[in-house]
CHARMM-style PDB file with segment names, atoms N, HN, CA, C and O in Angstrom:
ATOM      1  N   MET     1      -9.348  28.405  19.950  1.00  0.00      PROA
ATOM      2  CA  MET     1      -9.283  27.452  18.544  1.00  0.00      PROA
ATOM      3  C   MET     1      -9.389  25.917  18.967  1.00  0.00      PROA
ATOM      4  O   MET     1      -8.696  25.417  19.853  1.00  0.00      PROA
ATOM      5  N   SER     2     -10.148  25.377  18.374  1.00  0.00      PROA
ATOM      6  HN  SER     2     -10.712  25.784  17.655  1.00  0.00      PROA
ATOM      7  CA  SER     2     -10.210  23.641  18.515  1.00  0.00      PROA
ATOM      8  C   SER     2      -9.001  23.065  17.954  1.00  0.00      PROA
ATOM      9  O   SER     2      -8.549  23.482  16.888  1.00  0.00      PROA
ATOM     10  N   SER     3      -8.438  22.108  18.628  1.00  0.00      PROA
ATOM     11  HN  SER     3      -8.805  21.769  19.494  1.00  0.00      PROA
ATOM     12  CA  SER     3      -7.348  21.355  17.947  1.00  0.00      PROA
ATOM     13  C   SER     3      -7.963  20.528  16.748  1.00  0.00      PROA
ATOM     14  O   SER     3      -7.196  19.962  15.970  1.00  0.00      PROA
ATOM     15  N   ALA     4      -9.179  20.456  16.603  1.00  0.00      PROA
ATOM     16  HN  ALA     4      -9.803  20.916  17.235  1.00  0.00      PROA
ATOM     17  CA  ALA     4      -9.700  19.552  15.404  1.00  0.00      PROA
ATOM     18  C   ALA     4     -10.287  20.478  14.317  1.00  0.00      PROA
ATOM     19  O   ALA     4     -11.317  20.209  13.700  1.00  0.00      PROA
ATOM     20  N   ILE     5      -9.549  21.587  14.133  1.00  0.00      PROA
ATOM     21  HN  ILE     5      -8.712  21.806  14.634  1.00  0.00      PROA
ATOM     22  CA  ILE     5     -10.005  22.426  13.238  1.00  0.00      PROA
ATOM     23  C   ILE     5     -10.000  21.986  11.594  1.00  0.00      PROA
ATOM     24  O   ILE     5     -10.565  22.559  10.663  1.00  0.00      PROA
ATOM     25  N   TRP     6      -9.346  21.035  11.581  1.00  0.00      PROA
ATOM     26  HN  TRP     6      -8.888  20.569  12.338  1.00  0.00      PROA
ATOM     27  CA  TRP     6      -9.043  20.318  10.179  1.00  0.00      PROA
ATOM     28  C   TRP     6     -10.214  19.708   9.711  1.00  0.00      PROA
ATOM     29  O   TRP     6     -10.477  19.721   8.508  1.00  0.00      PROA
ATOM     30  N   ARG     7     -11.115  19.048  10.732  1.00  0.00      PROA
ATOM     31  HN  ARG     7     -10.901  19.037  11.709  1.00  0.00      PROA
ATOM     32  CA  ARG     7     -12.447  18.704  10.358  1.00  0.00      PROA
ATOM     33  C   ARG     7     -13.207  19.208   9.442  1.00  0.00      PROA
ATOM     34  O   ARG     7     -13.881  18.666   8.566  1.00  0.00      PROA
ATOM     35  N   GLN     8     -13.004  20.529   9.778  1.00  0.00      PROA
ATOM     36  HN  GLN     8     -12.456  20.969  10.490  1.00  0.00      PROA
ATOM     37  CA  GLN     8     -13.951  21.588   8.665  1.00  0.00      PROA
ATOM     38  C   GLN     8     -13.538  21.477   7.291  1.00  0.00      PROA
ATOM     39  O   GLN     8     -14.262  21.984   6.435  1.00  0.00      PROA
ATOM     40  N   HSD     9     -12.429  20.861   6.941  1.00  0.00      PROA
ATOM     41  HN  HSD     9     -11.840  20.450   7.637  1.00  0.00      PROA
ATOM     42  CA  HSD     9     -11.840  21.083   5.533  1.00  0.00      PROA
ATOM     43  C   HSD     9     -11.725  19.755   4.880  1.00  0.00      PROA
ATOM     44  O   HSD     9     -11.826  19.661   3.656  1.00  0.00      PROA
ATOM     45  N   PHE    10     -11.498  18.619   5.718  1.00  0.00      PROA
ATOM     46  HN  PHE    10     -11.416  18.695   6.711  1.00  0.00      PROA
ATOM     47  CA  PHE    10     -11.255  17.363   5.138  1.00  0.00      PROA
ATOM     48  C   PHE    10     -11.621  16.433   6.219  1.00  0.00      PROA
ATOM     49  O   PHE    10     -11.815  16.806   7.376  1.00  0.00      PROA
ATOM     50  N   THR    11     -11.736  14.883   5.709  1.00  0.00      PROA
ATOM     51  HN  THR    11     -11.579  14.580   4.769  1.00  0.00      PROA
ATOM     52  CA  THR    11     -11.924  13.821   6.611  1.00  0.00      PROA
ATOM     53  C   THR    11     -10.649  13.425   7.195  1.00  0.00      PROA
ATOM     54  O   THR    11      -9.556  13.844   6.815  1.00  0.00      PROA
ATOM     55  N   PHE    12     -10.884  12.455   8.298  1.00  0.00      PROA
ATOM     56  HN  PHE    12     -11.772  12.114   8.607  1.00  0.00      PROA
ATOM     57  CA  PHE    12      -9.839  11.915   8.879  1.00  0.00      PROA
ATOM     58  C   PHE    12      -8.926  11.215   8.185  1.00  0.00      PROA
ATOM     59  O   PHE    12      -7.727  11.300   8.452  1.00  0.00      PROA
ATOM     60  N   ASN    13      -9.458  10.354   7.099  1.00  0.00      PROA
ATOM     61  HN  ASN    13     -10.432  10.285   6.882  1.00  0.00      PROA
ATOM     62  CA  ASN    13      -8.811   9.612   6.147  1.00  0.00      PROA
ATOM     63  C   ASN    13      -7.937  10.542   5.215  1.00  0.00      PROA
ATOM     64  O   ASN    13      -6.774  10.203   4.995  1.00  0.00      PROA
ATOM     65  N   LYS    14      -8.431  11.666   4.674  1.00  0.00      PROA
ATOM     66  HN  LYS    14      -9.376  11.941   4.853  1.00  0.00      PROA
ATOM     67  CA  LYS    14      -7.471  12.665   4.108  1.00  0.00      PROA
ATOM     68  C   LYS    14      -6.448  13.268   4.838  1.00  0.00      PROA
ATOM     69  O   LYS    14      -5.357  13.479   4.309  1.00  0.00      PROA
ATOM     70  N   TYR    15      -6.713  13.607   6.151  1.00  0.00      PROA
ATOM     71  HN  TYR    15      -7.600  13.434   6.581  1.00  0.00      PROA
ATOM     72  CA  TYR    15      -5.671  14.135   7.166  1.00  0.00      PROA
ATOM     73  C   TYR    15      -4.703  12.883   7.448  1.00  0.00      PROA
ATOM     74  O   TYR    15      -3.512  13.188   7.384  1.00  0.00      PROA
ATOM     75  N   SER    16      -4.936  11.705   7.709  1.00  0.00      PROA
ATOM     76  HN  SER    16      -5.903  11.457   7.760  1.00  0.00      PROA
ATOM     77  CA  SER    16      -3.946  10.669   7.971  1.00  0.00      PROA
ATOM     78  C   SER    16      -3.060  10.333   6.474  1.00  0.00      PROA
ATOM     79  O   SER    16      -1.933   9.840   6.491  1.00  0.00      PROA
ATOM     80  N   GLN    17      -3.745  10.673   5.301  1.00  0.00      PROA
ATOM     81  HN  GLN    17      -4.661  11.073   5.288  1.00  0.00      PROA
ATOM     82  CA  GLN    17      -2.965  10.371   4.136  1.00  0.00      PROA
ATOM     83  C   GLN    17      -1.959  11.398   3.861  1.00  0.00      PROA
ATOM     84  O   GLN    17      -0.890  11.096   3.331  1.00  0.00      PROA
ATOM     85  N   ILE    18      -2.273  12.691   4.222  1.00  0.00      PROA
ATOM     86  HN  ILE    18      -3.142  12.937   4.652  1.00  0.00      PROA
ATOM     87  CA  ILE    18      -1.415  13.783   4.036  1.00  0.00      PROA
ATOM     88  C   ILE    18      -0.212  13.874   5.065  1.00  0.00      PROA
ATOM     89  O   ILE    18       0.845  14.455   4.820  1.00  0.00      PROA
ATOM     90  N   ALA    19      -0.522  13.212   6.269  1.00  0.00      PROA
ATOM     91  HN  ALA    19      -1.381  12.740   6.468  1.00  0.00      PROA
ATOM     92  CA  ALA    19       0.576  13.065   7.345  1.00  0.00      PROA
ATOM     93  C   ALA    19       1.347  12.003   7.076  1.00  0.00      PROA
ATOM     94  O   ALA    19       2.486  12.025   7.542  1.00  0.00      PROA
ATOM     95  N   ALA    20       0.957  10.928   6.339  1.00  0.00      PROA
ATOM     96  HN  ALA    20       0.031  10.910   5.961  1.00  0.00      PROA
ATOM     97  CA  ALA    20       1.694   9.930   5.958  1.00  0.00      PROA
ATOM     98  C   ALA    20       2.634  10.080   4.813  1.00  0.00      PROA
ATOM     99  O   ALA    20       3.693   9.462   4.695  1.00  0.00      PROA
ATOM    100  N   ARG    21       2.162  10.940   3.995  1.00  0.00      PROA
ATOM    101  HN  ARG    21       1.302  11.441   4.090  1.00  0.00      PROA
ATOM    102  CA  ARG    21       2.955  11.188   2.793  1.00  0.00      PROA
ATOM    103  C   ARG    21       4.155  12.256   3.206  1.00  0.00      PROA
ATOM    104  O   ARG    21       5.267  12.101   2.701  1.00  0.00      PROA
ATOM    105  N   ALA    22       3.912  13.337   4.129  1.00  0.00      PROA
ATOM    106  HN  ALA    22       3.009  13.463   4.539  1.00  0.00      PROA
ATOM    107  CA  ALA    22       4.923  14.031   4.620  1.00  0.00      PROA
ATOM    108  C   ALA    22       5.777  13.334   5.421  1.00  0.00      PROA
ATOM    109  O   ALA    22       6.906  13.811   5.546  1.00  0.00      PROA
ATOM    110  N   LEU    23       5.506  12.280   6.018  1.00  0.00      PROA
ATOM    111  HN  LEU    23       4.589  11.893   5.916  1.00  0.00      PROA
ATOM    112  CA  LEU    23       6.364  11.506   6.970  1.00  0.00      PROA
ATOM    113  C   LEU    23       7.260  10.688   5.964  1.00  0.00      PROA
ATOM    114  O   LEU    23       8.420  10.475   6.314  1.00  0.00      PROA
ATOM    115  N   ARG    24       6.875  10.260   4.874  1.00  0.00      PROA
ATOM    116  HN  ARG    24       5.932  10.433   4.590  1.00  0.00      PROA
ATOM    117  CA  ARG    24       7.655   9.188   3.992  1.00  0.00      PROA
ATOM    118  C   ARG    24       8.498  10.217   3.168  1.00  0.00      PROA
ATOM    119  O   ARG    24       9.538   9.783   2.674  1.00  0.00      PROA
ATOM    120  N   GLN    25       8.161  11.569   2.955  1.00  0.00      PROA
ATOM    121  HN  GLN    25       7.316  11.921   3.357  1.00  0.00      PROA
ATOM    122  CA  GLN    25       9.024  12.292   2.127  1.00  0.00      PROA
ATOM    123  C   GLN    25      10.126  12.956   2.991  1.00  0.00      PROA
ATOM    124  O   GLN    25      11.103  13.492   2.469  1.00  0.00      PROA
ATOM    125  N   SER    26       9.941  12.902   4.300  1.00  0.00      PROA
ATOM    126  HN  SER    26       9.147  12.467   4.724  1.00  0.00      PROA
ATOM    127  CA  SER    26      10.928  13.276   5.208  1.00  0.00      PROA
ATOM    128  C   SER    26      12.044  12.080   5.454  1.00  0.00      PROA
ATOM    129  O   SER    26      13.057  12.411   6.070  1.00  0.00      PROA
ATOM    130  N   LEU    27      11.954  11.081   5.130  1.00  0.00      PROA
ATOM    131  HN  LEU    27      11.131  10.812   4.629  1.00  0.00      PROA
ATOM    132  CA  LEU    27      12.870  10.014   5.234  1.00  0.00      PROA
ATOM    133  C   LEU    27      13.903  10.044   4.248  1.00  0.00      PROA
ATOM    134  O   LEU    27      13.714  10.602   3.167  1.00  0.00      PROA
ATOM    135  N   ASN    28      15.122   9.414   4.576  1.00  0.00      PROA
ATOM    136  HN  ASN    28      15.276   8.960   5.454  1.00  0.00      PROA
ATOM    137  CA  ASN    28      16.236   9.256   3.547  1.00  0.00      PROA
ATOM    138  C   ASN    28      15.841   8.180   2.553  1.00  0.00      PROA
ATOM    139  O   ASN    28      14.960   7.351   2.781  1.00  0.00      PROA
ATOM    140  N   GLU    29      16.491   8.242   1.528  1.00  0.00      PROA
ATOM    141  HN  GLU    29      17.207   8.916   1.343  1.00  0.00      PROA
ATOM    142  CA  GLU    29      16.217   7.405   0.368  1.00  0.00      PROA
ATOM    143  C   GLU    29      15.875   5.961   0.545  1.00  0.00      PROA
ATOM    144  O   GLU    29      14.753   5.549   0.249  1.00  0.00      PROA
ATOM    145  N   ALA    30      16.709   5.264   0.970  1.00  0.00      PROA
ATOM    146  HN  ALA    30      17.621   5.599   1.210  1.00  0.00      PROA
ATOM    147  CA  ALA    30      16.613   3.670   1.436  1.00  0.00      PROA
ATOM    148  C   ALA    30      15.336   3.614   2.114  1.00  0.00      PROA
ATOM    149  O   ALA    30      14.404   2.979   1.620  1.00  0.00      PROA
ATOM    150  N   GLU    31      15.216   4.312   3.349  1.00  0.00      PROA
ATOM    151  HN  GLU    31      15.973   4.827   3.750  1.00  0.00      PROA
ATOM    152  CA  GLU    31      14.106   4.090   4.031  1.00  0.00      PROA
ATOM    153  C   GLU    31      12.616   4.616   3.441  1.00  0.00      PROA
ATOM    154  O   GLU    31      11.550   4.046   3.674  1.00  0.00      PROA
ATOM    155  N   ARG    32      12.748   5.590   2.788  1.00  0.00      PROA
ATOM    156  HN  ARG    32      13.613   6.053   2.598  1.00  0.00      PROA
ATOM    157  CA  ARG    32      11.568   5.946   1.886  1.00  0.00      PROA
ATOM    158  C   ARG    32      10.977   5.012   1.047  1.00  0.00      PROA
ATOM    159  O   ARG    32       9.778   4.734   1.015  1.00  0.00      PROA
ATOM    160  N   VAL    33      12.017   4.458   0.253  1.00  0.00      PROA
ATOM    161  HN  VAL    33      12.991   4.685   0.279  1.00  0.00      PROA
ATOM    162  CA  VAL    33      11.534   3.287  -0.793  1.00  0.00      PROA
ATOM    163  C   VAL    33      11.013   2.097  -0.054  1.00  0.00      PROA
ATOM    164  O   VAL    33      10.048   1.530  -0.567  1.00  0.00      PROA
ATOM    165  N   GLN    34      11.562   1.552   1.235  1.00  0.00      PROA
ATOM    166  HN  GLN    34      12.346   2.012   1.652  1.00  0.00      PROA
ATOM    167  CA  GLN    34      11.008   0.519   1.849  1.00  0.00      PROA
ATOM    168  C   GLN    34       9.451   0.933   2.299  1.00  0.00      PROA
ATOM    169  O   GLN    34       8.504   0.193   2.034  1.00  0.00      PROA
ATOM    170  N   ALA    35       9.313   2.057   2.932  1.00  0.00      PROA
ATOM    171  HN  ALA    35      10.082   2.658   3.148  1.00  0.00      PROA
ATOM    172  CA  ALA    35       8.094   2.623   3.306  1.00  0.00      PROA
ATOM    173  C   ALA    35       6.899   2.804   2.280  1.00  0.00      PROA
ATOM    174  O   ALA    35       5.701   2.703   2.546  1.00  0.00      PROA
ATOM    175  N   GLU    36       7.473   3.094   1.048  1.00  0.00      PROA
ATOM    176  HN  GLU    36       8.446   3.176   0.831  1.00  0.00      PROA
ATOM    177  CA  GLU    36       6.491   3.184   0.057  1.00  0.00      PROA
ATOM    178  C   GLU    36       5.983   1.876  -0.360  1.00  0.00      PROA
ATOM    179  O   GLU    36       4.794   1.715  -0.635  1.00  0.00      PROA
ATOM    180  N   ARG    37       6.883   0.900  -0.418  1.00  0.00      PROA
ATOM    181  HN  ARG    37       7.849   1.030  -0.195  1.00  0.00      PROA
ATOM    182  CA  ARG    37       6.514  -0.606  -0.708  1.00  0.00      PROA
ATOM    183  C   ARG    37       5.646  -1.134   0.218  1.00  0.00      PROA
ATOM    184  O   ARG    37       4.829  -1.968  -0.172  1.00  0.00      PROA
ATOM    185  N   ARG    38       5.677  -0.737   1.607  1.00  0.00      PROA
ATOM    186  HN  ARG    38       6.341  -0.060   1.925  1.00  0.00      PROA
ATOM    187  CA  ARG    38       4.715  -1.477   2.580  1.00  0.00      PROA
ATOM    188  C   ARG    38       3.282  -0.533   2.280  1.00  0.00      PROA
ATOM    189  O   ARG    38       2.194  -0.895   2.727  1.00  0.00      PROA
ATOM    190  N   GLY    39       3.424   0.534   1.584  1.00  0.00      PROA
ATOM    191  HN  GLY    39       4.307   0.828   1.220  1.00  0.00      PROA
ATOM    192  CA  GLY    39       1.952   1.160   1.350  1.00  0.00      PROA
ATOM    193  C   GLY    39       1.027   0.491   0.384  1.00  0.00      PROA
ATOM    194  O   GLY    39      -0.202   0.539   0.436  1.00  0.00      PROA
ATOM    195  N   LEU    40       1.838  -0.216  -0.612  1.00  0.00      PROA
ATOM    196  HN  LEU    40       2.836  -0.255  -0.654  1.00  0.00      PROA
ATOM    197  CA  LEU    40       1.160  -0.715  -1.818  1.00  0.00      PROA
ATOM    198  C   LEU    40       0.112  -1.895  -1.398  1.00  0.00      PROA
ATOM    199  O   LEU    40       0.449  -2.730  -0.559  1.00  0.00      PROA
ATOM    200  N   THR    41      -1.016  -1.924  -1.940  1.00  0.00      PROA
ATOM    201  HN  THR    41      -1.290  -1.246  -2.622  1.00  0.00      PROA
ATOM    202  CA  THR    41      -1.770  -2.901  -1.432  1.00  0.00      PROA
ATOM    203  C   THR    41      -2.375  -3.791  -2.704  1.00  0.00      PROA
ATOM    204  O   THR    41      -2.494  -3.281  -3.818  1.00  0.00      PROA
ATOM    205  N   VAL    42      -2.661  -4.860  -2.490  1.00  0.00      PROA
ATOM    206  HN  VAL    42      -2.564  -5.275  -1.584  1.00  0.00      PROA
ATOM    207  CA  VAL    42      -3.154  -5.970  -3.609  1.00  0.00      PROA
ATOM    208  C   VAL    42      -4.592  -6.250  -3.579  1.00  0.00      PROA
ATOM    209  O   VAL    42      -5.064  -6.908  -2.652  1.00  0.00      PROA
ATOM    210  N   VAL    43      -5.327  -5.791  -4.538  1.00  0.00      PROA
ATOM    211  HN  VAL    43      -4.944  -5.257  -5.291  1.00  0.00      PROA
ATOM    212  CA  VAL    43      -6.830  -5.903  -4.577  1.00  0.00      PROA
ATOM    213  C   VAL    43      -7.047  -6.913  -5.529  1.00  0.00      PROA
ATOM    214  O   VAL    43      -6.389  -7.000  -6.565  1.00  0.00      PROA
ATOM    215  N   ARG    44      -8.166  -7.862  -5.132  1.00  0.00      PROA
ATOM    216  HN  ARG    44      -8.701  -7.792  -4.291  1.00  0.00      PROA
ATOM    217  CA  ARG    44      -8.627  -8.597  -5.961  1.00  0.00      PROA
ATOM    218  C   ARG    44     -10.045  -8.893  -5.617  1.00  0.00      PROA
ATOM    219  O   ARG    44     -10.400  -8.619  -4.470  1.00  0.00      PROA
ATOM    220  N   TYR    45     -10.827  -9.366  -6.366  1.00  0.00      PROA
ATOM    221  HN  TYR    45     -10.539  -9.589  -7.297  1.00  0.00      PROA
ATOM    222  CA  TYR    45     -12.355  -9.628  -6.492  1.00  0.00      PROA
ATOM    223  C   TYR    45     -12.710 -11.184  -6.978  1.00  0.00      PROA
ATOM    224  O   TYR    45     -12.011 -11.892  -7.703  1.00  0.00      PROA
ATOM    225  N   GLN    46     -13.807 -11.468  -6.462  1.00  0.00      PROA
ATOM    226  HN  GLN    46     -14.375 -10.893  -5.873  1.00  0.00      PROA
ATOM    227  CA  GLN    46     -14.338 -12.572  -6.921  1.00  0.00      PROA
ATOM    228  C   GLN    46     -15.752 -12.681  -7.178  1.00  0.00      PROA
ATOM    229  O   GLN    46     -16.491 -12.296  -6.272  1.00  0.00      PROA
ATOM    230  N   SER    47     -16.264 -13.121  -8.209  1.00  0.00      PROA
ATOM    231  HN  SER    47     -15.663 -13.434  -8.945  1.00  0.00      PROA
ATOM    232  CA  SER    47     -17.779 -13.055  -8.659  1.00  0.00      PROA
ATOM    233  C   SER    47     -18.545 -14.528  -8.116  1.00  0.00      PROA
ATOM    234  O   SER    47     -18.157 -15.636  -8.487  1.00  0.00      PROA
ATOM    235  N   TRP    48     -19.511 -14.346  -7.324  1.00  0.00      PROA
ATOM    236  HN  TRP    48     -19.826 -13.446  -7.023  1.00  0.00      PROA
ATOM    237  CA  TRP    48     -20.238 -15.310  -6.663  1.00  0.00      PROA
ATOM    238  C   TRP    48     -21.622 -15.545  -7.414  1.00  0.00      PROA
ATOM    239  O   TRP    48     -22.407 -14.625  -7.645  1.00  0.00      PROA
ATOM    240  N   GLU    49     -21.847 -16.912  -7.781  1.00  0.00      PROA
ATOM    241  HN  GLU    49     -21.210 -17.659  -7.593  1.00  0.00      PROA
ATOM    242  CA  GLU    49     -23.055 -17.445  -8.204  1.00  0.00      PROA
ATOM    243  C   GLU    49     -23.672 -18.557  -7.803  1.00  0.00      PROA
ATOM    244  O   GLU    49     -23.031 -19.604  -7.885  1.00  0.00      PROA
ATOM    245  N   ASP    50     -24.742 -18.584  -7.397  1.00  0.00      PROA
ATOM    246  HN  ASP    50     -25.263 -17.733  -7.330  1.00  0.00      PROA
ATOM    247  CA  ASP    50     -25.372 -19.657  -6.604  1.00  0.00      PROA
ATOM    248  C   ASP    50     -24.795 -20.103  -5.444  1.00  0.00      PROA
ATOM    249  O   ASP    50     -24.921 -21.296  -5.166  1.00  0.00      PROA
ATOM    250  N   GLY    51     -24.139 -19.319  -4.660  1.00  0.00      PROA
ATOM    251  HN  GLY    51     -24.037 -18.350  -4.887  1.00  0.00      PROA
ATOM    252  CA  GLY    51     -23.494 -19.610  -3.470  1.00  0.00      PROA
ATOM    253  C   GLY    51     -21.834 -20.093  -3.656  1.00  0.00      PROA
ATOM    254  O   GLY    51     -21.021 -20.290  -2.754  1.00  0.00      PROA
ATOM    255  N   LYS    52     -21.646 -20.204  -5.049  1.00  0.00      PROA
ATOM    256  HN  LYS    52     -22.307 -20.044  -5.782  1.00  0.00      PROA
ATOM    257  CA  LYS    52     -20.337 -20.626  -5.191  1.00  0.00      PROA
ATOM    258  C   LYS    52     -19.236 -19.452  -5.721  1.00  0.00      PROA
ATOM    259  O   LYS    52     -19.648 -18.536  -6.434  1.00  0.00      PROA
ATOM    260  N   GLY    53     -18.066 -19.520  -5.400  1.00  0.00      PROA
ATOM    261  HN  GLY    53     -17.731 -20.263  -4.821  1.00  0.00      PROA
ATOM    262  CA  GLY    53     -17.067 -18.472  -5.672  1.00  0.00      PROA
ATOM    263  C   GLY    53     -16.706 -18.678  -7.056  1.00  0.00      PROA
ATOM    264  O   GLY    53     -16.758 -19.806  -7.546  1.00  0.00      PROA
ATOM    265  N   GLY    54     -16.325 -17.609  -7.759  1.00  0.00      PROA
ATOM    266  HN  GLY    54     -16.284 -16.693  -7.361  1.00  0.00      PROA
ATOM    267  CA  GLY    54     -15.832 -17.775  -9.248  1.00  0.00      PROA
ATOM    268  C   GLY    54     -14.210 -17.716  -8.981  1.00  0.00      PROA
ATOM    269  O   GLY    54     -13.705 -17.888  -7.872  1.00  0.00      PROA
ATOM    270  N   GLU    55     -13.553 -17.469 -10.071  1.00  0.00      PROA
ATOM    271  HN  GLU    55     -13.963 -17.329 -10.973  1.00  0.00      PROA
ATOM    272  CA  GLU    55     -12.087 -17.196 -10.124  1.00  0.00      PROA
ATOM    273  C   GLU    55     -11.761 -15.922  -9.441  1.00  0.00      PROA
ATOM    274  O   GLU    55     -12.509 -14.950  -9.551  1.00  0.00      PROA
ATOM    275  N   GLN    56     -10.604 -15.890  -8.698  1.00  0.00      PROA
ATOM    276  HN  GLN    56      -9.996 -16.679  -8.609  1.00  0.00      PROA
ATOM    277  CA  GLN    56     -10.305 -14.462  -8.038  1.00  0.00      PROA
ATOM    278  C   GLN    56      -9.414 -13.589  -9.304  1.00  0.00      PROA
ATOM    279  O   GLN    56      -8.582 -14.104 -10.051  1.00  0.00      PROA
ATOM    280  N   VAL    57      -9.728 -12.530  -9.304  1.00  0.00      PROA
ATOM    281  HN  VAL    57     -10.403 -12.111  -8.698  1.00  0.00      PROA
ATOM    282  CA  VAL    57      -9.158 -11.477 -10.365  1.00  0.00      PROA
ATOM    283  C   VAL    57      -8.501 -10.389  -9.537  1.00  0.00      PROA
ATOM    284  O   VAL    57      -9.081  -9.719  -8.682  1.00  0.00      PROA
ATOM    285  N   TYR    58      -7.025 -10.272  -9.940  1.00  0.00      PROA
ATOM    286  HN  TYR    58      -6.553 -10.817 -10.634  1.00  0.00      PROA
ATOM    287  CA  TYR    58      -6.632  -9.030  -9.170  1.00  0.00      PROA
ATOM    288  C   TYR    58      -6.676  -8.026  -9.967  1.00  0.00      PROA
ATOM    289  O   TYR    58      -6.519  -8.116 -11.184  1.00  0.00      PROA
ATOM    290  N   LEU    59      -6.933  -6.798  -9.235  1.00  0.00      PROA
ATOM    291  HN  LEU    59      -7.060  -6.725  -8.246  1.00  0.00      PROA
ATOM    292  CA  LEU    59      -7.027  -5.531  -9.864  1.00  0.00      PROA
ATOM    293  C   LEU    59      -5.503  -4.906 -10.148  1.00  0.00      PROA
ATOM    294  O   LEU    59      -5.159  -4.260 -11.138  1.00  0.00      PROA
ATOM    295  N   ASN    60      -4.843  -5.212  -9.212  1.00  0.00      PROA
ATOM    296  HN  ASN    60      -5.122  -5.736  -8.408  1.00  0.00      PROA
ATOM    297  CA  ASN    60      -3.479  -4.524  -8.960  1.00  0.00      PROA
ATOM    298  C   ASN    60      -2.467  -5.942  -8.676  1.00  0.00      PROA
ATOM    299  O   ASN    60      -2.199  -6.231  -7.510  1.00  0.00      PROA
ATOM    300  N   PRO    61      -2.064  -6.583  -9.540  1.00  0.00      PROA
ATOM    301  CA  PRO    61      -1.348  -7.705  -9.342  1.00  0.00      PROA
ATOM    302  C   PRO    61      -0.175  -7.536  -8.359  1.00  0.00      PROA
ATOM    303  O   PRO    61       0.406  -6.456  -8.253  1.00  0.00      PROA
ATOM    304  N   PRO    62       0.155  -8.604  -7.656  1.00  0.00      PROA
ATOM    305  CA  PRO    62       1.314  -8.432  -6.752  1.00  0.00      PROA
ATOM    306  C   PRO    62       2.673  -8.447  -7.562  1.00  0.00      PROA
ATOM    307  O   PRO    62       2.665  -9.050  -8.635  1.00  0.00      PROA
ATOM    308  N   GLU    63       3.784  -7.864  -7.160  1.00  0.00      PROA
ATOM    309  HN  GLU    63       3.790  -7.374  -6.289  1.00  0.00      PROA
ATOM    310  CA  GLU    63       4.909  -7.906  -7.807  1.00  0.00      PROA
ATOM    311  C   GLU    63       5.573  -9.452  -7.512  1.00  0.00      PROA
ATOM    312  O   GLU    63       5.563 -10.052  -6.437  1.00  0.00      PROA
ATOM    313  N   GLN    64       6.106  -9.866  -8.704  1.00  0.00      PROA
ATOM    314  HN  GLN    64       6.115  -9.378  -9.577  1.00  0.00      PROA
ATOM    315  CA  GLN    64       6.714 -11.219  -8.466  1.00  0.00      PROA
ATOM    316  C   GLN    64       8.264 -11.093  -7.987  1.00  0.00      PROA
ATOM    317  O   GLN    64       9.110 -10.458  -8.616  1.00  0.00      PROA
ATOM    318  N   LYS    65       8.522 -11.848  -6.687  1.00  0.00      PROA
ATOM    319  HN  LYS    65       7.835 -12.364  -6.176  1.00  0.00      PROA
ATOM    320  CA  LYS    65       9.964 -11.750  -6.532  1.00  0.00      PROA
ATOM    321  C   LYS    65      10.813 -12.360  -6.982  1.00  0.00      PROA
ATOM    322  O   LYS    65      10.623 -13.575  -7.028  1.00  0.00      PROA
ATOM    323  N   LYS    66      12.091 -11.831  -7.499  1.00  0.00      PROA
ATOM    324  HN  LYS    66      12.246 -10.844  -7.461  1.00  0.00      PROA
ATOM    325  CA  LYS    66      12.918 -12.811  -8.245  1.00  0.00      PROA
ATOM    326  C   LYS    66      13.686 -13.498  -7.283  1.00  0.00      PROA
ATOM    327  O   LYS    66      14.244 -12.848  -6.399  1.00  0.00      PROA
ATOM    328  N   ASP    67      13.791 -14.747  -7.338  1.00  0.00      PROA
ATOM    329  HN  ASP    67      13.338 -15.275  -8.057  1.00  0.00      PROA
ATOM    330  CA  ASP    67      14.768 -15.533  -6.717  1.00  0.00      PROA
ATOM    331  C   ASP    67      16.120 -15.588  -7.055  1.00  0.00      PROA
ATOM    332  O   ASP    67      16.279 -16.331  -8.023  1.00  0.00      PROA
ATOM    333  N   VAL    68      17.138 -15.107  -6.652  1.00  0.00      PROA
ATOM    334  HN  VAL    68      17.009 -14.503  -5.865  1.00  0.00      PROA
ATOM    335  CA  VAL    68      18.367 -15.169  -6.979  1.00  0.00      PROA
ATOM    336  C   VAL    68      19.152 -15.984  -6.119  1.00  0.00      PROA
ATOM    337  O   VAL    68      19.321 -15.714  -4.930  1.00  0.00      PROA
ATOM    338  N   THR    69      19.648 -17.000  -6.705  1.00  0.00      PROA
ATOM    339  HN  THR    69      19.511 -17.219  -7.671  1.00  0.00      PROA
ATOM    340  CA  THR    69      20.369 -18.100  -5.935  1.00  0.00      PROA
ATOM    341  C   THR    69      21.778 -17.794  -6.065  1.00  0.00      PROA
ATOM    342  O   THR    69      22.352 -17.618  -7.139  1.00  0.00      PROA
ATOM    343  N   LYS    70      22.360 -17.732  -4.797  1.00  0.00      PROA
ATOM    344  HN  LYS    70      21.894 -17.875  -3.924  1.00  0.00      PROA
ATOM    345  CA  LYS    70      23.742 -17.212  -4.742  1.00  0.00      PROA
ATOM    346  C   LYS    70      24.510 -18.678  -4.608  1.00  0.00      PROA
ATOM    347  O   LYS    70      24.076 -19.646  -3.984  1.00  0.00      PROA
ATOM    348  N   SER    71      25.632 -18.612  -5.271  1.00  0.00      PROA
ATOM    349  HN  SER    71      25.984 -17.825  -5.778  1.00  0.00      PROA
ATOM    350  CA  SER    71      26.527 -19.825  -4.982  1.00  0.00      PROA
ATOM    351  C   SER    71      27.966 -19.344  -4.578  1.00  0.00      PROA
ATOM    352  O   SER    71      28.414 -18.220  -4.803  1.00  0.00      PROA
ATOM    353  N   ALA    72      28.527 -20.224  -4.036  1.00  0.00      PROA
ATOM    354  HN  ALA    72      28.164 -21.138  -3.852  1.00  0.00      PROA
ATOM    355  CA  ALA    72      29.952 -19.995  -3.337  1.00  0.00      PROA
ATOM    356  C   ALA    72      30.952 -19.930  -4.787  1.00  0.00      PROA
ATOM    357  O   ALA    72      31.916 -19.179  -4.934  1.00  0.00      PROA
ATOM    358  N   ALA    73      30.532 -20.740  -5.601  1.00  0.00      PROA
ATOM    359  HN  ALA    73      29.749 -21.351  -5.481  1.00  0.00      PROA
ATOM    360  CA  ALA    73      31.535 -20.523  -6.833  1.00  0.00      PROA
ATOM    361  C   ALA    73      31.583 -19.220  -7.337  1.00  0.00      PROA
ATOM    362  O   ALA    73      30.587 -18.497  -7.315  1.00  0.00      PROA
ATOM    363  N   VAL    74      32.957 -18.762  -7.915  1.00  0.00      PROA
ATOM    364  HN  VAL    74      33.767 -19.350  -7.933  1.00  0.00      PROA
ATOM    365  CA  VAL    74      33.135 -17.365  -8.015  1.00  0.00      PROA
ATOM    366  C   VAL    74      33.286 -17.595  -9.675  1.00  0.00      PROA
ATOM    367  OT1 VAL    74      33.481 -16.632 -10.417  1.00  0.00      PROA
TER     368      VAL     74
END
């Protein structure tokens, strides 16, 4: 048997996606949430006309981080 028998059934991208999902599911809760956040991507596109770029549009806008200012006063 060949070690690459999975190639008959799906692509390497699909194989790596399955392996990554299995790894994330095996992590404990705090580490799993951090790993899932790293997996998110931000996609944007830009229309070009006459050699000039237009406005960039987000397909999946990034999450806005909330700035929490901590003070010493209680």
